C-alpha positions as CSV (number, residue, x, y, z in Angstrom):
1,M,23.7,-100.9,106.7
2,R,25.7,-98.8,104.6
3,N,26.2,-97.6,101.2
4,Q,28.2,-100.1,99.2
5,T,29.1,-101.0,95.7
6,D,27.7,-104.2,94.3
7,A,28.0,-106.4,91.6
8,I,25.8,-106.7,88.2
9,C,26.4,-109.6,86.2
10,T,27.6,-109.1,82.7
11,D,28.3,-112.1,80.6
12,K,31.4,-113.9,80.1
13,K,31.8,-117.2,77.8
14,R,32.9,-120.3,79.5
15,L,33.0,-123.8,77.8
16,V,31.4,-126.2,80.0
17,S,32.0,-130.0,79.3
18,F,30.1,-133.2,80.0
19,P,31.6,-136.3,78.7
20,G,30.7,-136.6,75.2
21,L,28.9,-133.3,75.1
22,Q,30.1,-129.7,74.9
23,A,27.9,-126.6,75.5
24,Q,28.9,-123.1,75.2
25,I,27.1,-121.3,78.1
26,V,27.2,-118.1,79.8
27,E,28.8,-117.6,83.0
28,P,27.3,-114.8,85.1
29,S,30.6,-114.4,87.2
30,N,32.0,-111.5,85.3
31,F,31.2,-108.7,87.6
32,R,30.8,-104.7,86.9
33,K,31.2,-102.5,90.2
34,V,28.1,-100.1,90.2
35,A,27.4,-97.7,93.0
36,R,24.1,-97.8,94.4
37,P,22.0,-95.5,96.4
38,L,20.8,-96.1,100.1
39,L,17.1,-96.7,100.7
40,C,14.3,-96.5,98.2
41,S,14.2,-94.9,94.8
42,P,11.1,-94.8,92.4
43,T,10.6,-97.3,89.2
44,K,8.4,-97.3,86.5
45,G,4.9,-97.4,87.5
46,G,5.5,-95.5,90.8
47,L,7.0,-98.6,92.7
48,A,9.2,-97.5,95.3
49,V,12.2,-100.0,95.6
50,F,14.5,-100.7,98.6
51,T,18.0,-100.3,97.1
52,D,20.1,-100.6,100.0
53,K,22.5,-103.8,100.4
54,I,22.0,-106.0,103.5
55,E,24.4,-108.7,105.1
56,A,23.4,-111.4,107.3
57,K,24.4,-109.2,110.3
58,D,21.6,-106.6,109.2
59,F,18.9,-109.2,108.8
60,D,17.5,-108.9,112.5
61,K,17.2,-105.2,112.1
62,M,15.1,-105.1,109.0
63,D,11.3,-104.6,108.6
64,P,9.4,-108.0,109.4
65,E,7.9,-108.1,105.9
66,Y,11.5,-108.1,104.6
67,R,12.3,-110.9,106.9
68,D,9.2,-112.9,106.2
69,L,9.8,-112.5,102.3
70,L,13.4,-113.5,102.4
71,G,13.0,-116.7,104.7
72,R,10.0,-117.4,102.5
73,V,12.0,-117.2,99.1
74,L,15.0,-119.2,100.5
75,T,12.6,-122.0,101.8
76,I,11.1,-122.3,98.3
77,Q,14.3,-122.0,96.6
78,S,15.9,-124.7,98.7
79,D,12.8,-127.0,97.9
80,C,13.1,-126.6,94.4
81,E,16.6,-127.2,94.3
82,I,16.2,-130.6,96.2
83,G,12.9,-131.4,94.5
84,G,14.7,-131.9,91.0
85,P,16.7,-135.0,92.1
86,H,13.6,-136.5,93.8
87,L,11.9,-136.0,90.8
88,Y,14.1,-138.1,88.3
89,V,16.8,-140.1,90.1
90,E,14.9,-143.2,91.1
91,K,13.8,-144.0,87.6
92,M,16.2,-142.2,85.1
93,L,19.4,-143.2,86.6
94,P,19.1,-146.8,86.3
95,A,17.4,-146.7,82.9
96,A,19.9,-144.2,81.3
97,P,20.5,-145.4,77.6
98,T,24.2,-144.9,77.9
99,K,27.0,-144.8,80.4
100,V,27.6,-141.0,79.5
101,D,23.9,-140.5,80.0
102,Q,23.9,-142.1,83.5
103,L,26.9,-140.3,84.4
104,I,25.2,-136.9,83.6
105,V,22.0,-137.8,85.4
106,A,24.2,-138.4,88.5
107,R,26.3,-135.3,87.9
108,T,23.0,-133.1,87.5
109,A,21.7,-134.6,90.4
110,A,24.9,-133.9,92.6
111,E,24.9,-130.4,91.5
112,E,21.2,-129.8,92.3
113,I,21.9,-131.2,95.8
114,D,24.9,-128.8,96.3
115,H,22.6,-126.0,95.1
116,F,20.4,-127.0,98.0
117,R,23.2,-126.9,100.2
118,K,24.3,-123.3,99.2
119,I,20.9,-121.9,99.6
120,A,20.3,-123.9,102.9
121,R,23.4,-122.3,104.2
122,V,22.2,-118.8,103.1
123,A,18.8,-119.6,104.8
124,G,20.8,-120.9,107.9
125,D,22.5,-117.8,108.6
126,I,19.3,-115.8,109.2
127,G,17.9,-118.7,111.3
128,V,15.7,-120.2,108.6
129,D,16.1,-124.1,108.9
130,V,15.0,-125.4,105.3
131,S,16.2,-129.1,106.4
132,F,12.6,-130.5,106.3
133,V,12.6,-130.2,102.6
134,L,15.1,-133.1,102.3
135,S,12.5,-135.5,103.5
136,T,9.2,-133.9,102.0
137,P,7.5,-136.0,100.0
138,N,7.2,-135.0,96.2
139,K,3.4,-134.6,96.4
140,D,3.9,-132.0,99.2
141,R,6.6,-129.9,97.2
142,Y,5.9,-126.0,97.2
143,V,6.1,-125.8,93.3
144,N,3.6,-128.2,91.3
145,A,6.6,-129.0,88.6
146,F,8.4,-131.0,91.4
147,R,5.3,-133.1,92.3
148,G,5.2,-136.6,91.0
149,L,7.7,-138.7,89.3
150,I,9.6,-138.6,85.9
151,T,9.7,-142.0,84.4
152,T,10.3,-141.5,80.6
153,W,13.5,-140.1,78.8
154,E,11.3,-137.7,76.7
155,D,10.1,-136.0,80.0
156,F,13.6,-135.9,81.5
157,A,14.8,-134.3,78.2
158,V,12.2,-131.7,77.9
159,F,12.0,-131.0,81.8
160,G,15.8,-130.1,81.4
161,F,14.9,-128.0,78.4
162,L,12.0,-126.2,79.9
163,I,11.8,-126.3,83.8
164,D,15.7,-125.9,84.2
165,R,15.3,-122.9,82.3
166,V,12.6,-121.4,84.4
167,G,15.0,-122.2,87.5
168,R,17.6,-120.1,85.7
169,Y,14.8,-117.2,85.3
170,Q,14.1,-117.5,89.1
171,L,17.8,-117.4,90.0
172,E,18.2,-114.4,88.0
173,E,15.5,-112.4,89.7
174,F,18.2,-112.3,92.6
175,Y,20.8,-110.6,90.6
176,N,21.6,-107.3,92.1
177,C,19.2,-108.1,95.1
178,S,19.3,-106.5,98.1
179,Y,20.4,-109.4,100.1
180,L,24.3,-109.9,99.5
181,P,24.8,-113.3,100.7
182,L,22.0,-114.5,98.1
183,E,23.8,-112.8,95.4
184,R,27.2,-114.2,96.2
185,V,26.1,-117.7,95.8
186,L,24.5,-117.1,92.3
187,P,27.2,-117.5,89.7
188,D,28.3,-121.2,90.3
189,I,24.6,-122.1,90.7
190,V,23.5,-120.4,87.5
191,T,26.5,-121.6,85.4
192,E,25.5,-125.2,86.5
193,E,22.0,-124.7,85.6
194,L,23.0,-123.6,82.2
195,G,24.6,-126.8,81.8
196,H,21.5,-128.5,82.7
197,I,19.4,-126.7,80.2
198,E,21.9,-127.1,77.3
199,Y,21.9,-131.0,78.0
200,G,18.2,-131.0,78.0
201,A,17.9,-129.3,74.7
202,N,20.6,-131.2,73.1
203,K,18.9,-134.5,74.4
204,T,15.8,-133.4,73.2
205,A,16.9,-133.0,69.8
206,E,18.8,-136.3,69.9
207,I,15.4,-138.3,70.7
208,L,13.6,-136.1,68.0
209,A,16.2,-137.5,65.2
210,K,14.9,-141.0,65.7
211,G,11.8,-140.3,63.7
212,D,8.0,-139.7,63.8
213,E,7.1,-141.9,66.8
214,T,9.5,-140.5,69.1
215,K,8.4,-137.0,67.9
216,E,4.9,-137.8,69.3
217,K,6.2,-138.7,72.5
218,V,8.4,-135.6,72.9
219,Q,5.5,-133.5,71.8
220,K,3.4,-134.9,74.5
221,A,6.2,-134.3,77.3
222,L,6.3,-130.7,75.6
223,D,2.8,-130.1,76.0
224,F,2.7,-130.9,79.8
225,W,6.1,-129.4,80.8
226,Y,5.3,-126.2,78.9
227,V,2.2,-125.1,80.6
228,T,3.7,-126.5,84.0
229,A,6.6,-124.1,83.2
230,L,4.3,-120.9,82.7
231,D,2.6,-121.9,85.9
232,M,5.8,-121.6,87.8
233,F,5.8,-118.0,87.3
234,G,2.8,-117.6,89.6
235,H,-0.3,-115.3,89.4
236,A,0.1,-112.2,87.0
237,E,-1.5,-109.9,89.5
238,S,0.4,-111.4,92.8
239,K,0.6,-108.8,95.4
240,R,3.3,-110.8,97.1
241,S,5.4,-110.5,93.8
242,E,5.1,-106.4,94.0
243,R,6.5,-106.8,97.8
244,F,9.3,-108.9,96.6
245,R,10.1,-106.1,94.1
246,H,9.7,-103.4,96.7
247,W,12.2,-105.0,98.8
248,G,14.7,-105.4,96.1
249,L,14.5,-109.4,96.3
250,K,13.1,-109.6,92.7
251,R,13.5,-107.6,89.6
252,R,10.4,-108.3,87.5
253,T,6.7,-109.1,87.9
254,N,5.7,-112.6,87.5
255,A,4.0,-111.5,84.3
256,Q,7.4,-109.7,83.0
257,A,9.3,-112.7,83.7
258,R,6.9,-115.2,82.1
259,E,6.8,-113.1,79.0
260,D,10.4,-112.8,78.7
261,Y,10.6,-116.8,79.1
262,I,7.9,-117.1,76.3
263,R,9.8,-114.9,73.9
264,E,13.0,-117.0,74.5
265,V,11.5,-120.4,74.4
266,N,8.8,-120.3,71.8
267,P,11.4,-119.8,68.9
268,L,13.5,-122.7,70.4
269,I,10.5,-124.9,70.4
270,A,9.8,-124.2,66.7
271,Q,13.6,-124.8,65.9
272,L,13.1,-128.3,67.1
273,G,10.4,-128.7,64.7
274,L,7.8,-129.0,67.5
275,E,4.4,-127.2,67.9
276,V,4.3,-124.3,70.5
277,P,1.7,-125.4,72.9
278,D,-1.4,-123.2,73.9
279,P,0.0,-120.9,76.8
280,L,-3.5,-121.0,78.4
281,K,-4.6,-124.7,78.0
282,G,-4.2,-126.6,81.4
283,R,-2.9,-123.3,83.3
284,K,-3.5,-123.1,87.0
285,Y,-1.9,-119.4,87.6
286,L,-2.9,-116.9,85.1
């Protein structure tokens, strides 16, 4: 392990085009070099944070807790990436309302599978085999959002709008993280996730434009996926979350990330003319 410069993502605009859809999104691949100290430094609240930068060759030398946490987060991330296609491809691909939508569903699934491939490679380089998640039944996924099956376009659109946005938040936790191979795969993954979010938001608005009956269906989907999204951040007082932060594998507490998400998404929901659901109703992880 040695003192290095690392990359912090700053924003850079790139135009991503789906057939029939253009979305102006942020590409997290414009890097600013910043010198970082070795070992640990105190943060607000007295938490000591590990600030060294680790390569795969250093992994076996690391504290067992670090190795366990990194293996865990890579396994769960792999499961989430592959869980999406298993959730919606079966029903949504053949039922797409247009050929453009069908192409976008296929492309979205292909990108999520590629995200799995990239994360699985990072995991494999430290001896963590995540291939089992390829055949894991939906009901046994790590994260509740990926248990079940999406069968309506209202659900598919809102899933992209809300759940893919949570996915972006989870990936952003790894910006400037202590494990460099993980940080390196982020730019392309996050850029594609932003495209999925944009499509979900646009499709939700398109469905809403059809009238009152469809608005009720979208609101019902929103009520379900909103609380599901908030639960994806985990328990507010999670001790494991603090250990992830200590080892420089995450930046925010679960509660901080969830609060940031709520501040972002609630105004977007209101702009669509929908009612923001009760953030506590039906929640499993507070």
